[in-house]
C-alpha positions in Angstrom: 140.6 0.4 258.3 138.7 -0.4 255.1 135.5 -2.4 255.4 135.2 -5.6 253.4 131.6 -5.9 252.2 132.2 -9.2 250.4 132.0 -11.0 253.8 128.5 -12.0 254.8 127.9 -11.6 258.6 128.2 -14.9 260.4 124.9 -14.4 262.0 122.2 -14.8 259.3 119.7 -13.1 261.5 121.5 -9.8 261.0 121.7 -10.2 257.3 118.0 -11.1 257.0 117.1 -8.1 259.2 118.9 -5.7 256.9 117.3 -7.3 253.8 113.9 -7.0 255.4 114.4 -3.4 256.5 115.5 -2.4 253.0 112.6 -4.2 251.5 110.1 -2.5 253.8 111.7 0.9 252.9 111.4 0.3 249.2 107.8 -1.0 249.6 106.7 2.1 251.7 108.4 4.4 249.2 106.6 2.8 246.3 103.2 2.9 248.0 103.7 6.6 248.9 104.5 7.5 245.3 101.5 5.5 244.0 99.1 7.2 246.4 100.4 10.6 245.4 100.0 9.9 241.7 96.5 8.5 242.4 95.5 11.6 244.3 96.8 13.9 241.6 94.9 11.9 238.9 91.7 12.0 240.9 92.0 15.7 241.4 92.5 16.3 237.7 89.5 14.1 236.8 87.4 16.0 239.3 88.5 19.4 237.9 87.8 18.2 234.3 84.3 17.0 235.3 83.4 20.2 237.0 84.6 22.3 234.1 82.5 20.2 231.8 79.4 20.7 233.9 79.9 24.4 234.2 81.3 25.8 231.0 83.1 29.2 231.2 81.3 30.7 228.2 77.6 31.0 228.6 75.8 32.1 225.5 
């Protein structure tokens, strides 16, 4: 029996619950990606600062 997705459920609470759940999932995913990028950028900056303070070639 094929499902007809064009019909909106009669109970708007169910529809709003699905929209909210999808929105929360998207928001959490976006926040996780932003945090990972920020951590990686902070690590790279720290490594660059340390390498500038302590050069490899000492005359």
